[in-house]
C-alpha positions as CSV (number, residue, x, y, z in Angstrom):
1,M,0.1,-0.1,0.0
2,K,0.9,3.4,-0.9
3,D,1.9,5.8,1.8
4,V,-0.9,8.6,2.6
5,V,0.4,12.1,1.6
6,I,-3.0,14.1,2.1
7,S,-5.6,13.0,4.7
8,T,-8.6,15.2,6.2
9,D,-11.2,14.3,8.8
10,K,-14.7,15.8,8.6
11,L,-13.0,18.9,7.1
12,T,-15.7,21.9,6.9
13,K,-15.3,25.2,5.2
14,K,-17.5,28.2,5.1
15,F,-17.4,31.6,3.5
16,G,-19.7,33.4,5.5
17,D,-22.8,31.7,5.1
18,F,-22.2,29.5,2.0
19,I,-20.6,26.2,3.1
20,A,-18.0,25.0,0.8
21,T,-17.5,21.5,2.3
22,N,-19.3,19.7,5.4
23,E,-17.3,17.2,7.5
24,I,-15.5,15.4,4.1
25,T,-13.4,13.0,4.7
26,F,-10.9,11.4,2.6
27,D,-6.9,10.2,2.0
28,V,-4.7,10.7,-0.9
29,H,-1.8,8.1,-1.5
30,A,1.6,9.2,-3.0
31,G,1.2,8.9,-6.8
32,E,-2.5,9.5,-7.0
33,I,-3.8,12.4,-8.8
34,F,-7.0,14.0,-7.1
35,G,-8.7,17.3,-8.0
36,F,-11.2,18.8,-5.6
37,L,-13.8,20.8,-7.3
38,G,-16.4,23.5,-7.2
39,A,-19.7,23.4,-8.6
40,N,-18.1,25.9,-11.2
41,G,-15.3,23.4,-11.8
42,A,-13.1,26.2,-10.4
43,G,-12.6,24.9,-6.9
44,R,-14.0,28.2,-5.8
45,R,-17.5,30.3,-5.5
46,R,-18.4,33.0,-8.0
47,Q,-20.9,35.3,-7.2
């Protein structure tokens, strides 16, 4: 098994009243390609 290089446990991120992530948990292992995208594909919120 490859080493875990990123690990989250119940990660929550808020921007004012907007909740971008709500208690997400995941691991990323060495050699994996990982992307975390928002609704618009840019990983950020536009107003």
